[in-house]
C-alpha positions as MATLAB code, in Angstrom:
seq = 'MSGMSQGTQTGPRDRIVFALVLILVGVAGLALRLVESTPTLGGVIVTVIGLGLLGAFAYTRQYGYLVPGGILTGLGLGIVASEAFTLTEDATGGIIVVGLGLGFVSIWVIGGLVHVAQHHWWPLIPGGILAIIGAALLSSEEAFLEYVWIVPIVLGLIVLGWGLAQRRSGG';
ca = [
      90.272   94.972  141.637;
      86.992   95.571  143.398;
      86.622   98.967  141.674;
      86.750   97.404  138.196;
      83.549   96.613  136.388;
      82.861   93.011  135.530;
      83.546   93.563  131.810;
      87.081   94.876  132.337;
      88.434   92.023  134.428;
      90.642   89.475  132.777;
      90.562   85.834  133.573;
      93.317   83.240  133.538;
      92.476   82.272  129.970;
      92.999   85.865  128.734;
      96.328   86.102  130.559;
      97.455   82.807  129.015;
      96.552   84.060  125.539;
      98.361   87.362  126.122;
     101.427   85.526  127.433;
     101.483   83.208  124.409;
     101.263   86.158  121.990;
     104.176   87.865  123.766;
     106.235   84.672  123.712;
     105.482   84.136  120.016;
     106.579   87.677  119.160;
     109.790   87.263  121.171;
     110.631   83.884  119.622;
     110.018   85.243  116.118;
     112.262   88.246  116.814;
     115.057   86.026  118.111;
     114.706   83.640  115.174;
     114.998   86.547  112.743;
     118.199   87.685  114.441;
     119.732   84.269  113.791;
     118.821   84.094  110.101;
     121.243   85.738  107.677;
     118.930   87.144  105.026;
     115.620   88.308  106.413;
     112.984   90.655  105.140;
     112.581   93.783  107.158;
     111.434   93.034  110.628;
     108.257   95.138  110.477;
     106.263   92.922  108.149;
     107.292   89.778  109.973;
     106.379   91.204  113.370;
     102.959   92.341  112.125;
     102.376   88.856  110.671;
     103.470   87.106  113.862;
     101.234   89.286  116.038;
      98.325   88.576  113.671;
      98.987   84.835  113.760;
      99.219   85.003  117.548;
      95.810   86.670  117.693;
      94.388   84.060  115.323;
      95.849   81.400  117.625;
      94.155   83.146  120.544;
      90.900   83.025  118.604;
      91.369   79.309  117.919;
      91.920   78.771  121.637;
      89.112   80.971  123.003;
      86.649   81.331  120.085;
      86.287   85.008  121.046;
      85.454   87.176  118.039;
      87.529   89.988  119.541;
      90.692   88.066  118.645;
      89.558   87.118  115.136;
      89.092   90.671  113.836;
      92.551   92.097  114.627;
      94.129   88.703  113.927;
      92.766   88.572  110.385;
      93.576   92.205  109.648;
      97.139   92.108  111.025;
      97.953   88.770  109.395;
      96.749   89.978  105.988;
      98.593   93.281  106.323;
     101.776   91.601  107.526;
     101.752   89.036  104.725;
     101.160   91.853  102.235;
     104.199   93.716  103.584;
     106.365   90.584  103.519;
     105.222   89.761   99.961;
     105.938   93.319   98.811;
     109.500   92.996  100.090;
     110.007   89.595   98.491;
     109.652   90.923   94.933;
     111.248   93.763   93.024;
     108.266   95.804   91.907;
     107.274   99.307   90.946;
     106.091  101.610   93.715;
     102.439  101.230   92.687;
     102.687   97.441   92.528;
     104.376   97.299   95.936;
     101.541   99.319   97.436;
      99.052   97.170   95.570;
     100.348   93.965   97.153;
     100.118   95.484  100.621;
      96.571   96.737  100.012;
      95.481   93.377   98.573;
      96.956   91.646  101.639;
      95.008   93.962  103.928;
      91.827   93.344  101.929;
      92.301   89.586  102.120;
      92.862   89.944  105.856;
      89.400   91.473  106.197;
      87.886   88.773  103.994;
      89.577   86.111  106.159;
      87.534   87.334  109.143;
      84.340   86.458  107.285;
      85.719   83.150  105.963;
      87.093   81.928  109.309;
      83.981   83.082  111.157;
      81.830   81.093  108.752;
      84.009   77.998  108.904;
      83.995   77.769  112.690;
      80.405   79.048  113.091;
      81.095   81.883  115.542;
      77.985   83.486  117.000;
      79.093   86.983  115.930;
      79.614   85.986  112.295;
      78.646   88.928  110.083;
      79.203   89.913  106.460;
      80.649   93.387  107.227;
      84.319   92.364  106.633;
      83.485   91.759  102.977;
      82.857   95.478  102.431;
      86.285   96.867  103.417;
      87.941   93.648  102.237;
      86.377   93.829   98.800;
      87.087   97.530   98.390;
      90.718   97.160   99.470;
      91.251   94.103   97.264;
      89.847   95.944   94.240;
      92.012   99.007   94.883;
      95.077   96.826   95.421;
      94.397   94.866   92.253;
      94.034   98.130   90.334;
      97.405   99.282   91.684;
      98.961   95.977   90.661;
      97.549   96.182   87.164;
      98.949   98.589   84.674;
      96.320   97.503   82.176;
      93.591  100.068   81.616;
      91.328   97.255   80.452;
      91.380   95.943   84.005;
      90.021   99.225   85.301;
      87.163   99.106   82.775;
      85.962   95.729   84.049;
      86.894   95.999   87.739;
      83.255   96.776   88.566;
      82.420   93.133   87.914;
      84.124   92.246   91.222;
      81.664   94.040   93.556;
      78.772   92.667   91.522;
      80.064   89.111   91.987;
      80.745   89.713   95.700;
      77.245   91.140   96.087;
      75.698   88.118   94.396;
      77.654   85.764   96.668;
      76.571   87.615   99.804;
      72.971   87.805   98.563;
      72.906   84.071   97.826;
      74.422   83.310  101.208;
      71.884   85.543  102.967;
      68.950   84.006  101.127;
      70.193   80.493  101.926;
      70.448   81.408  105.618;
      66.968   82.920  105.562;
      65.509   79.738  104.077;
      67.285   77.538  106.610;
      66.092   79.728  109.475;
      69.648   80.797  110.496;
];
């Protein structure tokens, strides 16, 4: 241990979080084995790992847990939702991509709600792009594609308003 740099050591709190994530994944896997009709295990496992990481974030308030927790939870829920409905191939992919996009957006939302020090607006960029692409895949209407550019304009206005409000308040 003496050869490790200070930044690579793990403390008891990190080990507890890691242990809880492992236990949560194991319990979810066992529970799925006991249930008769389950969606494929992949989406559920991704969701459970994401929720475990979000739980770790709630426990530690470390931004490093929030980012993968939001992304994996959104992706996992998108996969589970895509399996819950009988859809075309494009629509199935669209649900998964929307879920992933919302996972990125959740990083920004949760970070803002709990006032983490590392709260940034960057998750809105991949989240917004993925949500728009997913929505386009879900929509077979060409009219949707003509007006889809309204979404980044609205997102931009929201972020601009939020930034200006922070600047005025000194934050």
